PyMOL commands that place a pseudoatom at each C-alpha (Angstrom):
pseudoatom trace, name=CA, resn=MET, resi=1, chain=A, elem=C, hetatm=0, pos=[-41.235, 80.359, -14.670]
pseudoatom trace, name=CA, resn=LYS, resi=2, chain=A, elem=C, hetatm=0, pos=[-38.374, 81.641, -16.998]
pseudoatom trace, name=CA, resn=SER, resi=3, chain=A, elem=C, hetatm=0, pos=[-37.291, 77.828, -16.848]
pseudoatom trace, name=CA, resn=PHE, resi=4, chain=A, elem=C, hetatm=0, pos=[-40.425, 76.249, -17.741]
pseudoatom trace, name=CA, resn=GLN, resi=5, chain=A, elem=C, hetatm=0, pos=[-40.644, 78.579, -21.093]
pseudoatom trace, name=CA, resn=GLU, resi=6, chain=A, elem=C, hetatm=0, pos=[-36.603, 77.656, -21.449]
pseudoatom trace, name=CA, resn=LYS, resi=7, chain=A, elem=C, hetatm=0, pos=[-37.858, 74.225, -21.603]
pseudoatom trace, name=CA, resn=GLU, resi=8, chain=A, elem=C, hetatm=0, pos=[-40.558, 74.484, -23.969]
pseudoatom trace, name=CA, resn=LYS, resi=9, chain=A, elem=C, hetatm=0, pos=[-38.534, 76.308, -26.596]
pseudoatom trace, name=CA, resn=LYS, resi=10, chain=A, elem=C, hetatm=0, pos=[-36.220, 73.428, -26.179]
pseudoatom trace, name=CA, resn=LEU, resi=11, chain=A, elem=C, hetatm=0, pos=[-38.940, 70.614, -26.901]
pseudoatom trace, name=CA, resn=TYR, resi=12, chain=A, elem=C, hetatm=0, pos=[-40.488, 72.224, -29.721]
pseudoatom trace, name=CA, resn=GLU, resi=13, chain=A, elem=C, hetatm=0, pos=[-36.746, 73.138, -31.511]
pseudoatom trace, name=CA, resn=LEU, resi=14, chain=A, elem=C, hetatm=0, pos=[-36.246, 68.889, -30.780]
pseudoatom trace, name=CA, resn=LEU, resi=15, chain=A, elem=C, hetatm=0, pos=[-39.594, 68.448, -32.276]
pseudoatom trace, name=CA, resn=ASN, resi=16, chain=A, elem=C, hetatm=0, pos=[-38.706, 70.547, -35.020]
pseudoatom trace, name=CA, resn=LYS, resi=17, chain=A, elem=C, hetatm=0, pos=[-35.484, 69.095, -35.513]
pseudoatom trace, name=CA, resn=LEU, resi=18, chain=A, elem=C, hetatm=0, pos=[-37.142, 65.427, -35.366]
pseudoatom trace, name=CA, resn=ASN, resi=19, chain=A, elem=C, hetatm=0, pos=[-39.603, 66.405, -37.917]
pseudoatom trace, name=CA, resn=ASN, resi=20, chain=A, elem=C, hetatm=0, pos=[-37.394, 67.313, -40.663]
pseudoatom trace, name=CA, resn=PHE, resi=21, chain=A, elem=C, hetatm=0, pos=[-34.809, 63.954, -39.576]
pseudoatom trace, name=CA, resn=ASP, resi=22, chain=A, elem=C, hetatm=0, pos=[-34.972, 62.261, -43.143]
pseudoatom trace, name=CA, resn=VAL, resi=23, chain=A, elem=C, hetatm=0, pos=[-34.778, 58.480, -42.200]
pseudoatom trace, name=CA, resn=SER, resi=24, chain=A, elem=C, hetatm=0, pos=[-34.427, 57.381, -45.747]
pseudoatom trace, name=CA, resn=GLN, resi=25, chain=A, elem=C, hetatm=0, pos=[-30.986, 58.908, -45.332]
pseudoatom trace, name=CA, resn=ILE, resi=26, chain=A, elem=C, hetatm=0, pos=[-29.292, 56.700, -42.583]
pseudoatom trace, name=CA, resn=GLN, resi=27, chain=A, elem=C, hetatm=0, pos=[-31.182, 53.736, -44.547]
pseudoatom trace, name=CA, resn=ASN, resi=28, chain=A, elem=C, hetatm=0, pos=[-29.406, 54.613, -47.621]
pseudoatom trace, name=CA, resn=LYS, resi=29, chain=A, elem=C, hetatm=0, pos=[-26.551, 54.942, -45.568]
pseudoatom trace, name=CA, resn=ASP, resi=30, chain=A, elem=C, hetatm=0, pos=[-26.646, 51.814, -43.875]
pseudoatom trace, name=CA, resn=GLN, resi=31, chain=A, elem=C, hetatm=0, pos=[-27.480, 50.156, -47.306]
pseudoatom trace, name=CA, resn=LEU, resi=32, chain=A, elem=C, hetatm=0, pos=[-24.358, 50.981, -48.806]
pseudoatom trace, name=CA, resn=GLU, resi=33, chain=A, elem=C, hetatm=0, pos=[-22.387, 49.858, -45.475]
pseudoatom trace, name=CA, resn=ILE, resi=34, chain=A, elem=C, hetatm=0, pos=[-24.123, 46.781, -45.523]
pseudoatom trace, name=CA, resn=GLU, resi=35, chain=A, elem=C, hetatm=0, pos=[-23.386, 46.165, -49.337]
pseudoatom trace, name=CA, resn=THR, resi=36, chain=A, elem=C, hetatm=0, pos=[-19.711, 46.916, -48.397]
pseudoatom trace, name=CA, resn=LEU, resi=37, chain=A, elem=C, hetatm=0, pos=[-19.482, 44.655, -46.002]
pseudoatom trace, name=CA, resn=ARG, resi=38, chain=A, elem=C, hetatm=0, pos=[-21.426, 41.904, -48.128]
pseudoatom trace, name=CA, resn=GLY, resi=39, chain=A, elem=C, hetatm=0, pos=[-18.814, 42.474, -50.920]
pseudoatom trace, name=CA, resn=HIS, resi=40, chain=A, elem=C, hetatm=0, pos=[-15.928, 42.527, -48.187]
pseudoatom trace, name=CA, resn=LYS, resi=41, chain=A, elem=C, hetatm=0, pos=[-17.258, 39.514, -46.901]
pseudoatom trace, name=CA, resn=ASN, resi=42, chain=A, elem=C, hetatm=0, pos=[-17.583, 37.562, -50.392]
pseudoatom trace, name=CA, resn=GLN, resi=43, chain=A, elem=C, hetatm=0, pos=[-13.879, 38.475, -50.827]
pseudoatom trace, name=CA, resn=LEU, resi=44, chain=A, elem=C, hetatm=0, pos=[-12.516, 36.736, -47.564]
pseudoatom trace, name=CA, resn=GLU, resi=45, chain=A, elem=C, hetatm=0, pos=[-14.709, 34.138, -48.580]
pseudoatom trace, name=CA, resn=ILE, resi=46, chain=A, elem=C, hetatm=0, pos=[-12.837, 33.528, -52.129]
pseudoatom trace, name=CA, resn=GLU, resi=47, chain=A, elem=C, hetatm=0, pos=[-9.721, 33.931, -50.212]
pseudoatom trace, name=CA, resn=LYS, resi=48, chain=A, elem=C, hetatm=0, pos=[-9.788, 31.506, -47.397]
pseudoatom trace, name=CA, resn=ASN, resi=49, chain=A, elem=C, hetatm=0, pos=[-11.311, 29.351, -50.315]
pseudoatom trace, name=CA, resn=ASN, resi=50, chain=A, elem=C, hetatm=0, pos=[-8.062, 30.032, -52.159]
pseudoatom trace, name=CA, resn=LEU, resi=51, chain=A, elem=C, hetatm=0, pos=[-5.925, 28.942, -48.685]
pseudoatom trace, name=CA, resn=GLU, resi=52, chain=A, elem=C, hetatm=0, pos=[-7.808, 26.446, -48.108]
pseudoatom trace, name=CA, resn=GLU, resi=53, chain=A, elem=C, hetatm=0, pos=[-7.114, 24.730, -51.265]
pseudoatom trace, name=CA, resn=LYS, resi=54, chain=A, elem=C, hetatm=0, pos=[-3.238, 25.750, -51.229]
pseudoatom trace, name=CA, resn=TYR, resi=55, chain=A, elem=C, hetatm=0, pos=[-3.398, 24.204, -47.908]
pseudoatom trace, name=CA, resn=GLN, resi=56, chain=A, elem=C, hetatm=0, pos=[-4.699, 20.854, -49.172]
pseudoatom trace, name=CA, resn=ASN, resi=57, chain=A, elem=C, hetatm=0, pos=[-2.044, 20.744, -51.906]
pseudoatom trace, name=CA, resn=LEU, resi=58, chain=A, elem=C, hetatm=0, pos=[0.848, 21.723, -49.145]
pseudoatom trace, name=CA, resn=VAL, resi=59, chain=A, elem=C, hetatm=0, pos=[-0.288, 18.354, -46.960]
pseudoatom trace, name=CA, resn=LYS, resi=60, chain=A, elem=C, hetatm=0, pos=[-0.129, 16.502, -50.448]
pseudoatom trace, name=CA, resn=GLU, resi=61, chain=A, elem=C, hetatm=0, pos=[3.004, 17.355, -51.082]
pseudoatom trace, name=CA, resn=LEU, resi=62, chain=A, elem=C, hetatm=0, pos=[4.181, 17.028, -47.795]
pseudoatom trace, name=CA, resn=GLU, resi=63, chain=A, elem=C, hetatm=0, pos=[2.884, 13.344, -47.324]
pseudoatom trace, name=CA, resn=SER, resi=64, chain=A, elem=C, hetatm=0, pos=[4.670, 12.967, -50.690]
pseudoatom trace, name=CA, resn=ALA, resi=65, chain=A, elem=C, hetatm=0, pos=[7.844, 13.911, -49.337]
pseudoatom trace, name=CA, resn=GLN, resi=66, chain=A, elem=C, hetatm=0, pos=[7.492, 11.950, -46.258]
pseudoatom trace, name=CA, resn=ASN, resi=67, chain=A, elem=C, hetatm=0, pos=[6.827, 8.774, -48.541]
pseudoatom trace, name=CA, resn=LYS, resi=68, chain=A, elem=C, hetatm=0, pos=[10.176, 9.101, -50.442]
pseudoatom trace, name=CA, resn=ILE, resi=69, chain=A, elem=C, hetatm=0, pos=[12.405, 10.276, -47.529]
pseudoatom trace, name=CA, resn=GLU, resi=70, chain=A, elem=C, hetatm=0, pos=[11.022, 6.728, -46.201]
pseudoatom trace, name=CA, resn=ASN, resi=71, chain=A, elem=C, hetatm=0, pos=[11.915, 4.644, -49.143]
pseudoatom trace, name=CA, resn=LEU, resi=72, chain=A, elem=C, hetatm=0, pos=[15.090, 6.543, -49.427]
pseudoatom trace, name=CA, resn=GLU, resi=73, chain=A, elem=C, hetatm=0, pos=[15.336, 4.996, -45.868]
pseudoatom trace, name=CA, resn=ASN, resi=74, chain=A, elem=C, hetatm=0, pos=[14.467, 1.904, -46.518]
pseudoatom trace, name=CA, resn=SER, resi=75, chain=A, elem=C, hetatm=0, pos=[16.433, 1.553, -49.717]
pseudoatom trace, name=CA, resn=LYS, resi=76, chain=A, elem=C, hetatm=0, pos=[20.022, 3.025, -47.345]
pseudoatom trace, name=CA, resn=LYS, resi=77, chain=A, elem=C, hetatm=0, pos=[19.110, -0.162, -44.633]
pseudoatom trace, name=CA, resn=LYS, resi=78, chain=A, elem=C, hetatm=0, pos=[18.903, -2.406, -47.700]
pseudoatom trace, name=CA, resn=ASP, resi=79, chain=A, elem=C, hetatm=0, pos=[22.156, -1.135, -49.470]
pseudoatom trace, name=CA, resn=GLN, resi=80, chain=A, elem=C, hetatm=0, pos=[23.273, -1.146, -45.454]
pseudoatom trace, name=CA, resn=LYS, resi=81, chain=A, elem=C, hetatm=0, pos=[22.887, -4.947, -45.583]
pseudoatom trace, name=CA, resn=LYS, resi=82, chain=A, elem=C, hetatm=0, pos=[24.274, -5.774, -48.361]
pseudoatom trace, name=CA, resn=GLN, resi=83, chain=A, elem=C, hetatm=0, pos=[26.942, -3.861, -47.303]
pseudoatom trace, name=CA, resn=ASN, resi=84, chain=A, elem=C, hetatm=0, pos=[27.220, -5.749, -44.071]
pseudoatom trace, name=CA, resn=GLU, resi=85, chain=A, elem=C, hetatm=0, pos=[27.028, -9.309, -46.292]
pseudoatom trace, name=CA, resn=PHE, resi=86, chain=A, elem=C, hetatm=0, pos=[29.685, -8.306, -48.632]
pseudoatom trace, name=CA, resn=ASN, resi=87, chain=A, elem=C, hetatm=0, pos=[31.821, -7.462, -45.807]
pseudoatom trace, name=CA, resn=GLN, resi=88, chain=A, elem=C, hetatm=0, pos=[30.711, -10.826, -43.845]
pseudoatom trace, name=CA, resn=LYS, resi=89, chain=A, elem=C, hetatm=0, pos=[31.973, -12.414, -47.110]
pseudoatom trace, name=CA, resn=ILE, resi=90, chain=A, elem=C, hetatm=0, pos=[35.246, -10.879, -47.326]
pseudoatom trace, name=CA, resn=ASP, resi=91, chain=A, elem=C, hetatm=0, pos=[36.090, -11.371, -44.064]
pseudoatom trace, name=CA, resn=GLU, resi=92, chain=A, elem=C, hetatm=0, pos=[35.224, -15.120, -44.807]
pseudoatom trace, name=CA, resn=LEU, resi=93, chain=A, elem=C, hetatm=0, pos=[37.491, -15.935, -47.874]
pseudoatom trace, name=CA, resn=ASN, resi=94, chain=A, elem=C, hetatm=0, pos=[39.909, -13.755, -46.403]
pseudoatom trace, name=CA, resn=GLN, resi=95, chain=A, elem=C, hetatm=0, pos=[39.977, -15.941, -43.437]
pseudoatom trace, name=CA, resn=GLU, resi=96, chain=A, elem=C, hetatm=0, pos=[39.696, -19.084, -45.702]
pseudoatom trace, name=CA, resn=THR, resi=97, chain=A, elem=C, hetatm=0, pos=[42.577, -17.752, -48.014]
pseudoatom trace, name=CA, resn=GLU, resi=98, chain=A, elem=C, hetatm=0, pos=[44.601, -17.692, -44.693]
pseudoatom trace, name=CA, resn=TYR, resi=99, chain=A, elem=C, hetatm=0, pos=[43.726, -20.843, -43.880]
pseudoatom trace, name=CA, resn=LEU, resi=100, chain=A, elem=C, hetatm=0, pos=[44.878, -22.055, -47.280]
pseudoatom trace, name=CA, resn=ILE, resi=101, chain=A, elem=C, hetatm=0, pos=[48.186, -20.430, -47.032]
pseudoatom trace, name=CA, resn=GLU, resi=102, chain=A, elem=C, hetatm=0, pos=[48.547, -21.964, -43.547]
pseudoatom trace, name=CA, resn=GLU, resi=103, chain=A, elem=C, hetatm=0, pos=[47.559, -25.643, -45.189]
pseudoatom trace, name=CA, resn=ILE, resi=104, chain=A, elem=C, hetatm=0, pos=[50.487, -25.110, -48.041]
pseudoatom trace, name=CA, resn=ASP, resi=105, chain=A, elem=C, hetatm=0, pos=[52.826, -23.623, -45.795]
pseudoatom trace, name=CA, resn=LYS, resi=106, chain=A, elem=C, hetatm=0, pos=[52.910, -26.523, -43.967]
pseudoatom trace, name=CA, resn=TRP, resi=107, chain=A, elem=C, hetatm=0, pos=[52.454, -29.053, -47.285]
pseudoatom trace, name=CA, resn=GLN, resi=108, chain=A, elem=C, hetatm=0, pos=[55.966, -26.775, -47.763]
pseudoatom trace, name=CA, resn=MET, resi=109, chain=A, elem=C, hetatm=0, pos=[57.911, -27.477, -45.029]
for i in range(1, 109): cmd.bond("trace and resi %d" % i, "trace and resi %d" % (i + 1))
show_as sticks, trace
zoom trace
């Protein structure tokens, strides 16, 4: 019997606690947490947008740098080709000069 009375007493205590429980406090607390989370979410979205914008700018800068490098490489190839042509013409002139010197030497003998 004692256990039954103890159980009944505990049940009444729990019922009193439930009756005194204020749901509005929990709702207010939840509402504050939701507003805080919304604020964090908005801040994160702003930061995300800023980072995406910076990323796009970096991509454009990278493309520009790659184009400049490509143009410089093409220019270097053209300059090297011109240098090779110039060297070839110098070699031809040297050969022609040597031939002319040999011919002059023949005529002088």
